[in-house]
Structure formats: C-alpha cells, structure tokens
BALOBA-1460 file (C-alpha; in Angstrom, 3 decimals):
// residues 81
<rec num="1" residu="x" x="78.438" y="87.599" z="109.746"/>
<rec num="2" residu="x" x="81.135" y="85.863" z="107.708"/>
<rec num="3" residu="x" x="82.968" y="89.170" z="107.242"/>
<rec num="4" residu="x" x="82.897" y="89.864" z="110.981"/>
<rec num="5" residu="x" x="84.268" y="86.415" z="111.810"/>
<rec num="6" residu="x" x="86.961" y="86.744" z="109.138"/>
<rec num="7" residu="x" x="88.036" y="90.155" z="110.439"/>
<rec num="8" residu="x" x="88.155" y="88.809" z="113.991"/>
<rec num="9" residu="x" x="90.336" y="85.838" z="113.056"/>
<rec num="10" residu="x" x="92.621" y="88.077" z="110.980"/>
<rec num="11" residu="x" x="92.923" y="90.521" z="113.865"/>
<rec num="12" residu="x" x="93.729" y="87.785" z="116.384"/>
<rec num="13" residu="x" x="97.075" y="87.104" z="114.716"/>
<rec num="14" residu="x" x="98.100" y="90.675" z="115.438"/>
<rec num="15" residu="x" x="96.740" y="90.528" z="118.969"/>
<rec num="16" residu="x" x="98.848" y="87.422" z="119.528"/>
<rec num="17" residu="x" x="101.935" y="89.151" z="118.133"/>
<rec num="18" residu="x" x="101.213" y="92.301" z="120.164"/>
<rec num="19" residu="x" x="100.916" y="90.382" z="123.443"/>
<rec num="20" residu="x" x="104.083" y="88.449" z="122.609"/>
<rec num="21" residu="x" x="105.941" y="91.697" z="121.929"/>
<rec num="22" residu="x" x="104.636" y="93.233" z="125.157"/>
<rec num="23" residu="x" x="105.928" y="90.254" z="127.164"/>
<rec num="24" residu="x" x="109.299" y="90.487" z="125.427"/>
<rec num="25" residu="x" x="109.398" y="94.277" z="125.860"/>
<rec num="26" residu="x" x="110.280" y="94.703" z="122.184"/>
<rec num="27" residu="x" x="108.620" y="94.358" z="118.816"/>
<rec num="28" residu="x" x="109.595" y="91.148" z="117.067"/>
<rec num="29" residu="x" x="108.955" y="92.445" z="113.528"/>
<rec num="30" residu="x" x="110.817" y="95.229" z="111.674"/>
<rec num="31" residu="x" x="109.658" y="98.844" z="111.755"/>
<rec num="32" residu="x" x="108.800" y="98.852" z="108.040"/>
<rec num="33" residu="x" x="106.235" y="96.102" z="108.548"/>
<rec num="34" residu="x" x="104.422" y="98.186" z="111.151"/>
<rec num="35" residu="x" x="104.593" y="101.414" z="109.152"/>
<rec num="36" residu="x" x="103.080" y="99.729" z="106.084"/>
<rec num="37" residu="x" x="100.469" y="98.018" z="108.283"/>
<rec num="38" residu="x" x="99.514" y="101.327" z="109.906"/>
<rec num="39" residu="x" x="99.283" y="103.126" z="106.561"/>
<rec num="40" residu="x" x="97.142" y="100.358" z="105.063"/>
<rec num="41" residu="x" x="94.917" y="100.232" z="108.098"/>
<rec num="42" residu="x" x="94.343" y="103.988" z="108.016"/>
<rec num="43" residu="x" x="93.459" y="103.805" z="104.324"/>
<rec num="44" residu="x" x="91.007" y="100.962" z="104.975"/>
<rec num="45" residu="x" x="89.489" y="102.932" z="107.855"/>
<rec num="46" residu="x" x="88.968" y="105.876" z="105.502"/>
<rec num="47" residu="x" x="87.280" y="103.572" z="103.003"/>
<rec num="48" residu="x" x="85.137" y="102.030" z="105.739"/>
<rec num="49" residu="x" x="83.979" y="105.477" z="106.867"/>
<rec num="50" residu="x" x="83.028" y="106.433" z="103.307"/>
<rec num="51" residu="x" x="81.083" y="103.176" z="102.861"/>
<rec num="52" residu="x" x="79.749" y="103.063" z="106.451"/>
<rec num="53" residu="x" x="81.077" y="99.519" z="106.713"/>
<rec num="54" residu="x" x="81.020" y="98.668" z="110.408"/>
<rec num="55" residu="x" x="82.848" y="95.353" z="109.972"/>
<rec num="56" residu="x" x="85.835" y="97.115" z="108.423"/>
<rec num="57" residu="x" x="85.651" y="99.907" z="110.991"/>
<rec num="58" residu="x" x="85.727" y="97.557" z="113.952"/>
<rec num="59" residu="x" x="88.217" y="95.178" z="112.398"/>
<rec num="60" residu="x" x="90.745" y="97.877" z="111.567"/>
<rec num="61" residu="x" x="90.284" y="100.290" z="114.470"/>
<rec num="62" residu="x" x="91.878" y="97.938" z="116.989"/>
<rec num="63" residu="x" x="94.564" y="96.861" z="114.528"/>
<rec num="64" residu="x" x="95.556" y="100.495" z="114.052"/>
<rec num="65" residu="x" x="96.208" y="100.757" z="117.788"/>
<rec num="66" residu="x" x="98.333" y="97.585" z="117.706"/>
<rec num="67" residu="x" x="100.387" y="98.851" z="114.753"/>
<rec num="68" residu="x" x="100.996" y="102.220" z="116.403"/>
<rec num="69" residu="x" x="101.981" y="100.548" z="119.688"/>
<rec num="70" residu="x" x="104.544" y="98.339" z="117.945"/>
<rec num="71" residu="x" x="106.029" y="101.405" z="116.224"/>
<rec num="72" residu="x" x="106.383" y="103.037" z="119.648"/>
<rec num="73" residu="x" x="108.028" y="99.902" z="121.080"/>
<rec num="74" residu="x" x="110.546" y="99.809" z="118.242"/>
<rec num="75" residu="x" x="111.336" y="103.525" z="118.523"/>
<rec num="76" residu="x" x="111.859" y="103.168" z="122.269"/>
<rec num="77" residu="x" x="114.182" y="100.222" z="121.647"/>
<rec num="78" residu="x" x="116.153" y="102.134" z="119.006"/>
<rec num="79" residu="x" x="116.570" y="105.140" z="121.307"/>
<rec num="80" residu="x" x="117.822" y="102.926" z="124.144"/>
<rec num="81" residu="x" x="120.468" y="101.310" z="121.907"/>
C-alpha cells in the first residue's frame, strides 16, 4: 500500500506539469529531461514486467504517456519555430 501511495504522489507532479504544459501549449522543461524520463520509465517498466510488480507497472505506465506527450509538444514547437 505504501508503494502504491508513493508512486501516486510521485506521478502527480508529472500530471501537474503535463496539464500546465497543455494549457500553455508548450512543454516547460527541456527535451533532454523528457527523453531521459522516457528512457528511465521504459527501463522500469521492463523491470516491473520481469518481477510482475503491479505498483511499478501502474505507476510508470501513465508516466510514460506523459513523457512521450511532452516530447511531441516540444518537437511540434521546434518545427513551428
């Protein structure tokens, strides 16, 4: 239970940032941050699958979507410039 709550709180900071970026129409953090976040999240997801750790799976699955979305926002912004 503690792990699930911890993952949820950790994830909420990215949800907050994601919603903020969506309202602004641009990502407010640099591309490198999101690339490293996505890579780390995918590695953790792989680990979670091997260990059948549902807390890690749930906690990182949504984060992976947020990281990918911010990469898309930044790429769109760079192409428009």
